[in-house]
C-alpha positions as CSV (number, residue, x, y, z in Angstrom):
1,X,-45.7,-40.2,37.7
2,X,-43.3,-40.5,40.6
3,X,-40.6,-42.1,38.4
4,X,-40.9,-39.4,35.8
5,X,-40.5,-36.7,38.4
6,X,-37.5,-38.4,39.8
7,X,-35.7,-38.5,36.4
8,X,-36.2,-34.8,35.7
9,X,-33.3,-33.4,37.8
10,X,-30.6,-35.7,36.3
11,X,-31.7,-34.9,32.8
12,X,-31.6,-31.2,33.5
13,X,-28.2,-31.7,35.2
14,X,-26.9,-33.6,32.2
15,X,-28.1,-30.8,29.9
16,X,-26.4,-28.2,32.0
17,X,-23.2,-30.2,32.1
18,X,-23.2,-30.6,28.3
19,X,-23.7,-26.8,27.9
20,X,-20.9,-26.2,30.4
21,X,-18.6,-28.6,28.6
22,X,-19.3,-26.9,25.3
23,X,-18.6,-23.6,26.9
24,X,-15.3,-24.8,28.3
25,X,-14.2,-26.2,25.0
26,X,-15.0,-22.9,23.3
27,X,-13.2,-21.1,26.0
28,X,-10.1,-23.4,25.6
29,X,-10.2,-22.9,21.8
30,X,-10.4,-19.1,22.1
31,X,-7.5,-19.2,24.7
32,X,-5.4,-21.3,22.3
33,X,-6.1,-19.0,19.4
34,X,-4.9,-16.1,21.4
35,X,-1.4,-17.6,21.6
36,X,-1.0,-18.8,18.0
37,X,1.3,-16.8,15.7
38,X,-1.3,-16.6,12.9
39,X,-4.0,-14.0,12.9
40,X,-7.6,-15.5,13.0
41,X,-10.7,-13.5,12.0
42,X,-14.2,-14.8,12.2
43,X,-16.9,-13.0,10.2
44,X,-20.6,-13.6,10.3
45,X,-22.7,-13.7,7.2
46,X,-23.1,-9.9,7.1
47,X,-19.3,-9.5,7.2
48,X,-19.2,-8.3,10.8
49,X,-16.3,-9.3,13.0
50,X,-17.1,-11.9,15.7
51,X,-13.5,-12.9,16.6
52,X,-10.2,-11.0,16.3
53,X,-7.3,-12.6,18.0
54,X,-4.1,-11.0,19.4
55,X,-2.0,-11.9,16.3
56,X,-4.3,-10.2,13.8
57,X,-4.4,-7.1,16.1
58,X,-0.6,-7.0,15.9
59,X,-0.5,-7.5,12.1
60,X,-3.1,-4.9,11.3
61,X,-2.5,-2.4,14.2
62,X,-6.3,-2.6,15.1
63,X,-7.1,-3.7,18.7
64,X,-9.8,-6.3,19.4
65,X,-12.1,-3.8,21.1
66,X,-12.1,-1.6,18.0
67,X,-12.8,-4.4,15.6
68,X,-15.4,-6.6,17.3
69,X,-19.0,-6.1,16.0
70,X,-18.0,-3.9,13.1
71,X,-17.9,-4.8,9.4
72,X,-14.3,-5.7,8.4
73,X,-14.5,-3.4,5.4
74,X,-15.0,-0.5,7.8
75,X,-12.2,-1.6,10.1
76,X,-9.8,-2.3,7.2
77,X,-10.7,-0.6,3.9
78,X,-7.9,-2.5,2.2
79,X,-9.5,-5.8,3.1
80,X,-12.0,-5.6,0.3
81,X,-9.2,-5.9,-2.3
82,X,-7.5,-8.7,-0.3
83,X,-10.6,-10.8,-0.1
84,X,-11.0,-10.6,-3.9
85,X,-7.8,-12.7,-4.2
86,X,-8.8,-15.3,-1.6
87,X,-10.6,-18.4,-2.8
88,X,-12.8,-19.6,0.0
89,X,-12.7,-23.4,0.7
90,X,-15.6,-25.4,2.2
91,X,-13.4,-27.2,4.7
92,X,-10.0,-26.4,6.2
93,X,-8.1,-29.2,4.4
94,X,-8.9,-27.6,1.1
95,X,-7.9,-24.1,2.0
96,X,-5.0,-22.8,0.0
97,X,-3.0,-19.6,1.0
98,X,-2.7,-16.6,-1.3
99,X,0.0,-14.0,-0.8
100,X,-1.1,-10.4,-1.2
101,X,0.2,-6.9,-0.4
102,X,-1.5,-5.2,2.5
103,X,-1.1,-1.5,3.4
104,X,-1.2,-0.5,7.0
105,X,-0.6,3.2,7.4
106,X,2.7,4.2,5.7
107,X,3.9,0.5,5.7
108,X,3.2,-2.2,3.2
109,X,3.2,-5.8,4.4
110,X,2.7,-9.1,2.6
111,X,0.1,-11.4,4.0
112,X,-0.6,-15.1,3.4
113,X,-4.3,-15.5,3.7
114,X,-6.6,-18.6,3.7
115,X,-10.4,-18.6,4.0
116,X,-12.9,-21.2,4.9
117,X,-16.7,-20.6,4.5
118,X,-19.2,-22.4,6.7
119,X,-23.0,-22.1,7.4
120,X,-22.9,-19.0,9.6
121,X,-19.9,-17.1,8.3
122,X,-16.3,-17.2,7.2
123,X,-13.0,-17.7,9.1
124,X,-9.7,-16.3,7.8
125,X,-6.2,-17.3,8.8
126,X,-3.6,-14.6,8.3
127,X,0.2,-14.8,8.4
128,X,2.6,-11.9,8.0
129,X,5.2,-13.1,5.5
130,X,6.9,-9.8,4.9
131,X,10.3,-11.0,6.0
132,X,10.0,-14.1,3.9
133,X,9.0,-12.0,0.9
134,X,12.0,-9.6,1.5
135,X,14.3,-12.6,1.7
136,X,12.9,-14.0,-1.6
137,X,13.3,-10.6,-3.2
138,X,16.9,-10.4,-1.9
139,X,17.6,-13.8,-3.4
140,X,16.2,-12.8,-6.8
141,X,18.1,-9.5,-6.7
142,X,21.3,-11.4,-5.9
143,X,20.8,-13.7,-8.9
144,X,20.0,-10.8,-11.2
145,X,22.8,-8.6,-9.9
146,X,25.4,-11.4,-9.8
147,X,24.6,-12.6,-13.3
148,X,24.7,-9.1,-14.7
149,X,27.8,-7.9,-12.9
150,X,29.8,-11.1,-13.4
151,X,28.9,-11.5,-17.1
152,X,30.5,-8.3,-18.3
153,X,34.0,-8.8,-16.9
154,X,33.9,-12.5,-17.7
155,X,33.0,-11.7,-21.3
156,X,35.9,-9.2,-21.5
157,X,38.4,-11.7,-20.1
158,X,37.2,-14.4,-22.4
159,X,37.3,-12.2,-25.4
160,X,40.8,-10.9,-24.7
161,X,42.1,-14.4,-24.0
162,X,40.6,-15.8,-27.2
163,X,42.1,-12.9,-29.2
164,X,45.6,-13.6,-27.8
165,X,45.3,-17.2,-28.7
166,X,44.4,-16.7,-32.3
167,X,47.2,-18.0,-34.6
168,X,45.9,-16.1,-37.6
169,X,46.5,-12.7,-35.9
170,X,49.9,-11.1,-35.8
171,X,49.5,-8.8,-32.9
172,X,52.0,-6.0,-32.1
173,X,53.6,-6.1,-28.6
174,X,51.6,-3.0,-27.5
175,X,48.4,-4.7,-28.7
176,X,49.2,-7.8,-26.6
177,X,49.9,-5.6,-23.7
178,X,46.5,-3.9,-24.1
179,X,44.7,-7.3,-24.0
180,X,46.7,-8.4,-21.0
181,X,45.8,-5.2,-19.2
182,X,42.1,-5.9,-20.0
183,X,42.4,-9.3,-18.5
184,X,44.2,-8.0,-15.4
185,X,41.7,-5.1,-14.9
186,X,38.6,-7.3,-15.4
187,X,40.0,-10.0,-13.2
188,X,40.4,-7.4,-10.4
189,X,36.8,-6.3,-11.0
190,X,35.7,-9.9,-10.7
191,X,37.6,-10.4,-7.5
192,X,36.1,-7.2,-6.0
193,X,32.5,-8.3,-6.8
194,X,33.1,-11.8,-5.4
195,X,34.7,-10.3,-2.3
196,X,31.7,-8.1,-1.7
197,X,29.3,-11.0,-2.0
198,X,31.3,-13.0,0.4
199,X,31.6,-10.1,2.9
200,X,27.9,-9.4,2.8
201,X,27.3,-13.0,3.6
202,X,29.7,-12.9,6.5
203,X,28.1,-9.8,7.9
204,X,24.7,-11.5,7.7
205,X,26.1,-14.5,9.6
206,X,27.8,-12.3,12.2
207,X,31.2,-13.7,11.2
208,X,33.0,-10.4,10.9
209,X,35.0,-9.2,13.9
210,X,34.9,-5.4,14.4
211,X,37.4,-4.2,17.1
212,X,37.4,-0.5,17.8
213,X,40.5,1.4,18.9
214,X,41.8,4.9,18.6
215,X,42.4,5.7,14.9
216,X,44.1,8.7,13.3
217,X,41.5,9.7,10.7
218,X,43.8,12.3,9.0
219,X,46.4,9.7,8.2
220,X,43.8,7.2,7.0
221,X,41.8,9.7,4.9
222,X,45.0,11.0,3.4
223,X,46.2,7.6,2.2
224,X,42.7,6.8,0.8
225,X,42.6,10.1,-1.2
226,X,46.2,9.6,-2.5
227,X,45.3,6.1,-3.7
228,X,42.1,7.3,-5.3
229,X,43.9,10.0,-7.3
230,X,45.9,7.3,-9.1
231,X,42.7,5.6,-10.3
232,X,40.5,8.6,-10.9
233,X,39.9,10.0,-14.5
234,X,41.6,13.3,-15.4
235,X,38.4,15.3,-15.1
236,X,37.9,14.4,-11.4
237,X,40.0,16.2,-8.7
238,X,40.3,14.8,-5.2
239,X,41.0,16.9,-2.2
240,X,41.3,16.4,1.6
241,X,40.1,19.2,3.8
242,X,41.0,19.2,7.5
243,X,42.2,21.9,9.9
244,X,44.7,21.3,12.7
245,X,44.3,17.9,14.5
246,X,44.5,15.6,16.1
247,X,41.7,13.7,14.4
248,X,41.2,10.7,16.5
249,X,38.1,8.5,16.6
250,X,37.2,5.1,17.9
251,X,37.0,2.7,14.9
252,X,38.3,-0.5,13.4
253,X,41.0,1.0,11.1
254,X,41.0,-1.8,8.5
255,X,37.2,-1.9,8.2
256,X,36.9,1.9,8.2
257,X,39.5,2.1,5.4
258,X,37.3,-0.2,3.3
259,X,34.2,2.0,4.0
260,X,36.0,5.2,3.0
261,X,37.5,3.6,-0.1
262,X,34.0,2.6,-1.2
263,X,32.5,6.0,-0.6
264,X,35.3,7.8,-2.4
265,X,35.2,5.4,-5.4
266,X,31.4,5.9,-5.5
267,X,31.8,9.6,-5.5
268,X,34.2,9.4,-8.5
269,X,32.1,6.9,-10.3
270,X,28.9,9.0,-10.0
271,X,30.7,12.1,-11.3
272,X,30.9,11.1,-15.0
273,X,31.1,14.8,-16.0
274,X,34.0,15.3,-13.7
275,X,34.3,17.8,-10.9
276,X,35.7,17.8,-7.4
277,X,35.4,15.1,-4.8
278,X,36.3,16.3,-1.3
279,X,36.9,14.3,1.9
280,X,36.4,16.6,4.9
281,X,37.1,16.0,8.6
282,X,34.8,17.7,11.1
283,X,34.0,17.6,14.8
284,X,30.6,17.3,16.4
285,X,29.8,16.9,20.1
286,X,31.0,13.4,21.1
287,X,31.8,12.4,17.5
288,X,34.4,12.9,14.8
289,X,32.9,13.1,11.3
290,X,34.2,12.1,7.9
291,X,32.4,13.8,5.0
292,X,32.7,12.6,1.4
293,X,31.3,15.3,-0.9
294,X,30.8,15.2,-4.7
295,X,29.2,17.3,-7.4
296,X,27.9,14.4,-9.5
297,X,24.6,12.9,-10.5
298,X,23.0,13.0,-7.0
299,X,20.3,10.7,-5.6
300,X,16.5,11.3,-5.7
301,X,15.0,11.9,-2.2
302,X,12.8,8.8,-2.4
303,X,15.9,6.6,-3.0
304,X,18.2,7.9,-0.3
305,X,17.4,5.3,2.3
306,X,16.9,2.4,-0.1
307,X,20.5,2.7,-1.5
308,X,21.7,1.1,1.8
309,X,19.6,-2.0,1.1
310,X,21.4,-5.1,0.0
311,X,21.6,-5.4,-3.8
312,X,19.6,-2.2,-4.3
313,X,20.8,-0.1,-7.3
314,X,19.5,3.1,-8.6
315,X,17.5,3.1,-11.8
316,X,20.0,3.1,-14.7
317,X,18.0,6.0,-16.3
318,X,19.0,8.0,-13.2
319,X,22.6,7.0,-13.2
320,X,23.5,7.1,-16.9
321,X,24.4,3.4,-16.9
322,X,26.8,3.4,-13.9
323,X,26.9,-0.2,-12.7
324,X,27.6,-1.8,-9.4
325,X,26.9,-4.9,-7.3
326,X,24.4,-3.0,-5.0
327,X,26.4,-4.2,-2.0
328,X,28.9,-1.5,-1.3
329,X,26.7,0.9,0.7
330,X,25.0,-2.0,2.5
331,X,28.4,-3.3,3.6
332,X,29.6,0.2,4.5
333,X,26.6,1.0,6.8
334,X,26.8,-2.4,8.5
335,X,30.5,-1.9,9.3
336,X,30.0,1.7,10.5
337,X,27.1,0.7,12.7
338,X,29.1,-2.1,14.3
339,X,31.8,0.4,15.2
340,X,29.2,2.4,17.1
341,X,28.9,5.0,14.4
342,X,26.4,6.2,11.8
343,X,26.5,6.5,8.0
344,X,24.0,8.9,6.4
345,X,23.5,10.7,3.1
346,X,22.2,14.0,1.9
347,X,21.7,14.6,-1.9
348,X,19.9,16.5,-4.6
349,X,19.6,15.2,-8.1
350,X,22.0,16.9,-10.5
351,X,23.8,18.7,-7.6
352,X,25.8,15.8,-6.0
353,X,25.8,13.8,-2.8
354,X,27.2,14.2,0.7
355,X,27.9,11.0,2.7
356,X,28.7,11.4,6.4
357,X,30.4,9.0,8.8
358,X,29.9,9.9,12.4
359,X,32.3,7.9,14.7
360,X,32.6,8.1,18.5
361,X,35.4,10.3,19.8
362,X,37.6,9.0,22.7
363,X,36.5,10.2,26.1
364,X,39.0,12.5,27.7
365,X,41.0,11.0,30.5
366,X,39.8,11.9,34.0
367,X,42.1,12.6,36.9
């Protein structure tokens, strides 16, 4: 009896120690899960949330205190559709991620979700793969755009060269000149496309130097407009509008020239029925503004920010087949931003577009 009584405290102590050890392990695991990049959600059998770490709160925008104890379908109505695509595994090693769209407010994200079911519930691991998805889409867009845009001029060059080499055709001198002009023009087009692709890559890698200095916008805009007149079709009139100067802004002149050439060429290209393209110089507080205005096809409101995305092109049904690499406006906005300026657009379908470049004005000298 005495021996039995003497053994009781150690047994109780060992039991308490085991419980304490289990509690410490759980606490350490919970602490670790707070610092992992993946979201972790633990649901009980009824679908109520028992664990909701910091990462999943950041992904969904729902804080832990709002989520705990509630059914996940009430916290995230979109989760029901997500869960339908997730195949639950019976152990972690067999879990396979599925990538699904997930709407949070006005934003759509792409999530990679895995799920493991066990006796008392289900645990989900969630990773935000929106950036990877965007990169993959950009790669696909690049392949599609490059193959389409390069194929047309290559076919024209190849066809013209093959025709010139045919011994069975007796071409007149003016016919030979026409084919040579085709080869020259399409080669220039190929060079421009390849240059844009290379420049976009250099911008992404931060390998483009942008050095701002005082730049005379009137002289720059005048030369761009004069050059565009030589290339524009007869039904498009180009005009420079500016009152008395000086028109000085802080910019990288060479890079700004490229931006303005692109905007003017776009204005001409998207005016297939002709009309007037105007380059205007304006002043705003602290800035000097270049405006490129056309009366062409215009841009739907929903597309007006997307046109600045890399490789994005308007639906051909909206542009009457006007082509392009989808890089010009992306490059233009990147260059203007790195000069400390802003490139924006206002447009109405069928009424034309207005692109605005706002550049910093030099600060007046102080005594």
